[in-house]
ZAMARGU-4260 file (C-alpha; in steps of 0.2 Angstrom, whole numbers, plus 5000, padded with zeros to 4 digits):
<rodrens>
0) 4889/4889/5069 | 4906/4897/5068 | 4913/4901/5050 | 4930/4902/5042 | 4933/4914/5028
5) 4944/4908/5014 | 4951/4920/5001 | 4962/4919/4986 | 4967/4934/4976 | 4971/4937/4957
10) 4979/4954/4954 | 4981/4961/4936 | 4996/4972/4936 | 4999/4983/4921 | 5018/4983/4917
15) 5028/4999/4914 | 5032/4997/4896 | 5032/5010/4882 | 5022/5000/4871 | 5010/4985/4871
20) 5015/4967/4874 | 5015/4961/4856 | 5015/4977/4846 | 5023/4994/4845 | 5007/5003/4849
25) 5008/5016/4863 | 4999/5013/4880 | 4996/5031/4885 | 4981/5033/4897 | 4968/5045/4892
30) 4971/5045/4873 | 4956/5048/4861 | 4947/5031/4859 | 4953/5019/4846 | 4969/5029/4842
35) 4981/5017/4850 | 4975/5000/4842 | 4986/4994/4828 | 4982/4979/4816 | 4993/4968/4827
40) 4982/4972/4842 | 4966/4968/4831 | 4974/4952/4824 | 4970/4957/4806 | 4975/4945/4793
45) 4993/4944/4789 | 5000/4952/4805 | 5011/4943/4818 | 5013/4947/4837 | 5031/4950/4843
50) 5035/4948/4861 | 5040/4964/4871 | 5056/4961/4880 | 5054/4974/4893 | 5038/4965/4899
55) 5048/4949/4901 | 5061/4959/4911 | 5047/4966/4922 | 5040/4948/4925 | 5057/4941/4929
60) 5060/4956/4941 | 5044/4952/4951 | 5048/4933/4951 | 5065/4936/4959 | 5058/4948/4972
65) 5045/4936/4978 | 5057/4921/4978 | 5048/4912/4964 | 5055/4901/4951 | 5058/4909/4934
70) 5053/4896/4921 | 5067/4893/4908 | 5053/4890/4895 | 5035/4896/4896 | 5021/4895/4883
75) 5008/4908/4877 | 4991/4901/4874 | 4975/4907/4866 | 4961/4909/4878 | 4945/4909/4867
80) 4929/4918/4871 | 4918/4931/4863 | 4916/4948/4870 | 4913/4965/4861 | 4929/4973/4868
85) 4940/4957/4863 | 4944/4961/4845 | 4953/4945/4841 | 4940/4933/4848 | 4954/4927/4860
90) 4966/4933/4873 | 4984/4929/4872 | 4989/4923/4890 | 4999/4909/4898 | 4990/4893/4905
95) 4999/4878/4909 | 5017/4885/4908 | 5018/4902/4916 | 5033/4913/4917 | 5034/4913/4936
100) 5030/4899/4948 | 5028/4900/4966 | 5035/4913/4978 | 5028/4921/4993 | 5023/4938/5000
105) 5025/4944/5019 | 5015/4958/5026 | 5010/4965/5042 | 4993/4971/5049 | 4982/4975/5064
110) 4973/4960/5072 | 4963/4961/5088 | 4973/4977/5093 | 4990/4969/5090 | 5002/4970/5075
115) 5005/4953/5067 | 5014/4947/5051 | 5008/4934/5039 | 5016/4926/5024 | 5004/4921/5009
120) 5011/4909/4996 | 5009/4913/4977 | 5003/4900/4965 | 5010/4909/4949 | 5012/4925/4939
125) 5009/4925/4921 | 5010/4937/4906 | 4995/4941/4896 | 4987/4955/4886 | 4973/4966/4891
130) 4956/4967/4882 | 4948/4984/4876 | 4934/4993/4886 | 4916/4994/4883 | 4908/5011/4886
135) 4890/5013/4891 | 4888/5032/4895 | 4886/5047/4884 | 4882/5037/4868 | 4864/5041/4866
140) 4858/5024/4873 | 4871/5014/4864 | 4887/5006/4869 | 4904/5011/4862 | 4920/5001/4861
145) 4937/5008/4865 | 4951/4997/4860 | 4966/5007/4866 | 4969/4995/4880 | 4969/4980/4869
150) 4986/4972/4870 | 4992/4982/4885 | 5004/4971/4895 | 4998/4963/4911 | 5006/4952/4924
155) 4993/4942/4933 | 4998/4937/4950 | 4988/4923/4959 | 4989/4919/4977 | 4985/4903/4986
160) 4969/4903/4995 | 4977/4907/5012 | 4969/4923/5016 | 4957/4922/5031 | 4949/4940/5033
165) 4945/4956/5024 | 4959/4964/5034 | 4971/4951/5028 | 4965/4954/5010 | 4968/4972/5011
170) 4985/4971/5019 | 4990/4958/5006 | 4984/4969/4991 | 4993/4984/4999 | 5009/4975/5001
175) 5008/4968/4983 | 5004/4986/4977 | 5019/4993/4986 | 5031/4980/4980 | 5027/4981/4961
180) 5029/5000/4963 | 5045/4998/4973 | 5052/4987/4959 | 5046/4999/4945 | 5036/4986/4936
185) 5020/4995/4938 | 5015/5013/4942 | 5001/5007/4954 | 4988/5019/4948 | 4972/5010/4953
190) 4960/5024/4946 | 4968/5021/4929 | 4967/5002/4930 | 4985/4999/4932 | 4982/4988/4947
195) 4966/4978/4948 | 4960/4965/4960 | 4949/4950/4958 | 4944/4942/4975 | 4939/4924/4977
200) 4928/4922/4992 | 4921/4906/5001 | 4916/4901/5018 | 4917/4885/5027 | 4913/4879/5045
205) 4927/4882/5057 | 4938/4867/5058 | 4933/4860/5041 | 4946/4855/5028 | 4936/4856/5012
210) 4934/4872/5003 | 4917/4880/5001 | 4910/4886/4985 | 4918/4901/4980 | 4912/4917/4971
215) 4924/4929/4962 | 4922/4948/4964 | 4929/4956/4949 | 4939/4972/4946 | 4940/4980/4963
220) 4950/4996/4961 | 4952/5003/4979 | 4957/4995/4995 | 4941/5002/5003 | 4931/4993/4991
225) 4941/4977/4993 | 4937/4977/5012 | 4919/4982/5010 | 4916/4969/4996 | 4923/4955/5006
230) 4913/4959/5021 | 4897/4960/5011 | 4900/4944/5001 | 4905/4934/5017 | 4889/4940/5026
235) 4879/4935/5010 | 4886/4918/5009 | 4884/4914/5027 | 4866/4920/5028 | 4862/4910/5012
240) 4869/4894/5019 | 4861/4896/5036 | 4844/4899/5028 | 4845/4883/5019 | 4851/4889/5003
245) 4867/4884/4992 | 4881/4896/4986 | 4882/4895/4967 | 4899/4897/4960 | 4898/4914/4950
250) 4907/4930/4945 | 4900/4945/4954 | 4902/4964/4954 | 4903/4975/4970 | 4891/4990/4970
255) 4898/5002/4983 | 4882/5013/4983 | 4871/4999/4987 | 4884/4990/4998 | 4880/4973/4989
260) 4888/4961/4977 | 4878/4957/4961 | 4880/4942/4950 | 4887/4945/4932 | 4887/4927/4927
265) 4886/4909/4934 | 4902/4899/4933 | 4892/4883/4932 | 4888/4885/4914 | 4904/4895/4910
270) 4911/4891/4893 | 4926/4881/4889 | 4940/4893/4885 | 4948/4880/4874 | 4966/4885/4878
275) 4979/4880/4865 | 4997/4886/4862 | 4997/4901/4851 | 5004/4896/4834 | 5011/4913/4831
280) 5022/4914/4846 | 5036/4903/4850 | 5039/4897/4868 | 5047/4910/4879 | 5065/4905/4883
285) 5073/4914/4898 | 5092/4910/4900 | 5101/4911/4917 | 5111/4925/4909 | 5095/4935/4906
290) 5090/4932/4924 | 5107/4937/4931 | 5106/4953/4921 | 5089/4958/4928 | 5095/4953/4946
295) 5110/4964/4944 | 5099/4979/4940 | 5086/4976/4955 | 5085/4989/4969 | 5087/4984/4987
300) 5071/4974/4991 | 5059/4979/5005 | 5062/4963/5015 | 5081/4966/5015 | 5079/4984/5019
305) 5067/4980/5034 | 5081/4969/5041 | 5094/4983/5039 | 5082/4996/5047 | 5080/4984/5062
310) 5099/4981/5064 | 5106/4998/5058 | 5094/5010/5067 | 5088/4998/5081 | 5069/5000/5075
315) 5055/4988/5081 | 5049/4976/5067 | 5033/4986/5066 | 5042/5002/5062 | 5052/4994/5049
320) 5037/4986/5040 | 5028/5003/5040 | 5043/5013/5034 | 5047/5000/5020 | 5028/5000/5014
325) 5033/5011/5000 | 5050/5016/4992 | 5046/5034/4993 | 5043/5032/5012 | 5059/5022/5015
330) 5069/5035/5005 | 5061/5050/5015 | 5066/5041/5031 | 5084/5038/5026 | 5086/5056/5020
335) 5079/5062/5037 | 5091/5051/5047 | 5106/5055/5036 | 5104/5073/5042 | 5097/5071/5059
340) 5109/5057/5064 | 5106/5039/5069 | 5103/5043/5087 | 5086/5052/5081 | 5081/5037/5070
345) 5067/5031/5082 | 5060/5049/5084 | 5061/5051/5065 | 5051/5034/5063 | 5038/5040/5076
350) 5035/5057/5066 | 5034/5048/5050 | 5021/5036/5056 | 5012/5049/5066 | 5010/5067/5061
355) 5018/5066/5044 | 5007/5051/5038 | 4991/5058/5045 | 4994/5075/5037 | 4998/5067/5020
360) 4983/5057/5021 | 4972/5071/5026 | 4979/5082/5012 | 4979/5068/5000 | 4998/5071/4996
365) 5011/5058/4992 | 5026/5058/5003 | 5037/5061/4988 | 5028/5077/4986 | 5028/5082/5004
370) 5029/5101/5007 | 5040/5097/5022 | 5057/5092/5015 | 5067/5078/5024 | 5081/5091/5028
375) 5068/5102/5036 | 5060/5088/5047 | 5078/5083/5052 | 5082/5100/5058 | 5066/5100/5068
380) 5070/5084/5076 | 5088/5090/5081 | 5079/5105/5089 | 5068/5093/5099 | 5084/5083/5104
385) 5094/5098/5110 | 5080/5105/5120 | 5077/5121/5109 | 5058/5116/5107 | 5046/5103/5115
390) 5037/5090/5105 | 5021/5100/5108 | 5029/5115/5100 | 5036/5104/5086 | 5018/5100/5080
395) 5014/5118/5078 | 5031/5121/5069 | 5027/5106/5057 | 5011/5114/5053 | 5019/5130/5049
400) 5032/5122/5038 | 5019/5112/5029 | 5010/5129/5025 | 5026/5137/5020 | 5030/5124/5007
405) 5048/5130/5004 | 5065/5123/5002 | 5074/5133/5015 | 5083/5120/5026 | 5084/5133/5040
410) 5065/5136/5040 | 5063/5128/5057 | 5075/5141/5066 | 5067/5155/5056 | 5049/5150/5063
415) 5056/5147/5081 | 5064/5165/5080 | 5049/5174/5072 | 5036/5166/5084 | 5046/5166/5099
420) 5044/5147/5102 | 5061/5143/5110 | 5058/5131/5125 | 5061/5139/5142 | 5075/5129/5150
425) 5082/5142/5161 | 5081/5136/5179 | 5077/5153/5187 | 5063/5156/5175 | 5055/5139/5177
430) 5057/5141/5196 | 5047/5157/5196 | 5033/5148/5186 | 5033/5133/5198 | 5032/5144/5213
435) 5017/5154/5205 | 5008/5138/5201 | 5010/5130/5218 | 5004/5145/5227 | 4988/5146/5216
440) 4984/5127/5217 | 4985/5123/5236 | 4972/5109/5234 | 4982/5099/5221 | 4998/5102/5232
445) 4989/5094/5247 | 4982/5079/5237 | 5000/5075/5230 | 5008/5076/5247 | 4994/5065/5254
450) 4999/5051/5242 | 4989/5055/5226 | 5003/5055/5214 | 4991/5059/5199 | 4988/5076/5206
455) 5005/5082/5199 | 4998/5081/5182 | 4986/5095/5185 | 5001/5105/5192 | 5011/5101/5176
460) 4997/5107/5165 | 4995/5123/5174 | 5013/5126/5173 | 5014/5123/5154 | 4999/5134/5152
465) 5008/5148/5162 | 5023/5146/5151 | 5012/5146/5135 | 5018/5128/5131 | 5037/5134/5131
470) 5043/5126/5147 | 5055/5111/5146 | 5043/5097/5151 | 5057/5086/5159 | 5065/5100/5169
475) 5048/5107/5174 | 5042/5090/5181 | 5059/5087/5190 | 5058/5104/5198 | 5039/5102/5203
480) 5043/5085/5212 | 5058/5093/5221 | 5047/5108/5227 | 5033/5096/5232 | 5045/5085/5242
485) 5052/5100/5251
</rodrens>
């Protein structure tokens, strides 16, 4: 039987505020346990929560970016459950009336060797407070409770169950991660818990319209774990059904060491959260003036920038999507093009998506902290364009610039001069190299003249080797063909 995967995702996004959502407590990561929890965060008798306006600003900004509806009035509710790290015995969240309704997110990814785009609709985004954290290590066999995170502002973003593979799930989460960082509503630090993913996974026979029983995999904090967890859970559910078993709706955790999902609790006997409007918080009223003020302060959105890159720089859709995957990448690209010229935009895109990105990934460096500055890369591209260096030599120079880690805009020219890397474009010098290569490779010459056109590649290789990689490839090829035809 062929199976179809159905995935819906809930992302918990920590908002970039200075204080908690309902109190003035700080939210600095890494503080000593229980030093950032105030009486309001603990709901001690006689205290009242007060809404953090900046958190609402961030929610509005996100809603506008995804084309959602900003609710003119939304309501905070108490979600009642008992857990040691939930000091109030309830969590303040939004249930029936969230701050953002609807919206959509478009992203691109590789599928069957082709680049495709997909749009996933969003159900809602709502404001809520985070819980504390249970600590189970280094406490002499006991557990500890750190309430520093209690009350930290979160925006929970819920997708429709429209994702159909692990690759789509990862691409969706990467796009959402990039967007919230682009907007400045979240710092995106997954290791610190600023961006967390809960993945709801089910399977159904291909062609079926009814959903299968879903399991929720909680608190995935890396894109690699998201992909692994989905593959593992899909395989588990399919094997279970094909062996005659039944999938039980449950909350599960992913164990990356054992490559398995493990049940935390069954959903079938899950408690009733007994949601009811929080009596201490009035409904959140958002006026059109408030929305307009937030809108006026928003940056150029990725979708708008993608269209502009395609139209202004004549870039393919794929390039535009990759270059706008993060604000830092887009800013770097535009800084390079501003100095190298629009005529070098495609070359700049190729370098950023190729050698630059691969080096950044290998060295685990963010593009905003790249040792090779935009002006330096731009000058290197200009030297390629004017024939001073070849693409091959440029790769060597890029490595040297990376190692130098300096701010000198003329670093490219200094490296070219110091290492004698200037491309040979002099016709006389090239002709001498070609004559030498043709004389030493009679067999390849005979094969080419006999109709085997691929034989010229061996001659080009030998000529490049003889010139130590400095020969102008285009001139060299043209001269070789001319000599071979004579």
